[in-house]
N, C-alpha and C positions, 0 to 999 in steps of 0.2 A: 360419602354414603348418601347413594339416593333411592335406592327400594330396601323399602323396611316390611319383611314379610312375617305373619305370625310362624312362632318357632323358631326364627332366627335366635343366636347366640349372643349377645352382645357385651362384650369387656366396658363397663362404664367405671371411668377414672377424672381428675378433677379436669380434665380437658373437656370434658360431658356439661359438667358441672361442679362448683365448688363445694356439694354437698357429700362428693364420693371422694373426699381424703382417704379413706381407705377403701379404693375398689374393690367392687362385686361383678361377679356376671349374672347376668339377667335373662333372661328366657323369654324373648318377645309375645303376647297376646295379641294386640293391638295398638295401633298408632290413632290415637282419638282426633280425628279429621276435621269432628263441628266444635270443637274446642277453641277460643280465639288466643291466640299466642304472641308473644314481642315475635318479628321475624327473625327466621334462623333457628326459633326452639319452638319443642315439640313435646307434647305431653304422651307418655306410654303408657300402660297397660301389659305385666304381664306377670314374673315370680324371679324373684332372688334366689337364686340355684348356687349348688356349692360343687364343686369343681368334676363332681361322681357323678352330677347331671338333679341330683336329688332338689327338690323344691323345698329352701329353708321359708319363704314369706311371701304372700302376694303383694304387689307394690304400684305404686302411680307414681312415675315419676316427670319432673320436667327437665327435659336436656335440651342441651343443644345440638344441630344436627352434626354440626363439622368436627365436633369433639365424637361422634358417635365409632365406634371402631369393632369388628367383629371377629367373636371371638373363636381361633382356629386348637383346636387342640390337636396335640399330637397323636397319630396313629402309632398302635403298636407293629409293628416290624413282625410278618409272617415269620415262622417256624419253619427252620429248611427239614426236607426229610435227610433223616441220615445217610453219609454216603455209602454208596454199595448198594441200600435199599432197592431205587428203582433202576433198572435198567432201560436202556434206550435201543429196540428192535431195529 
């Protein structure tokens, strides 16, 4: 993962850091560019969120870039029109 932008939702697991034995969803506010870290690690500011998108807590986390995964929610399938309701002309 190379580009991190405000608003991205990340799925943080043990691949990102051992602190995430229980994975969390994390909405990114910003990447702390000025903080000195180890090579391949980064400080992120954001919110821990529930699956429905509700913020639970604001957090700063120290994670490995290589372990970050973008969360992709399944989109609901649009409802189909009832048969015969619409006619093509």
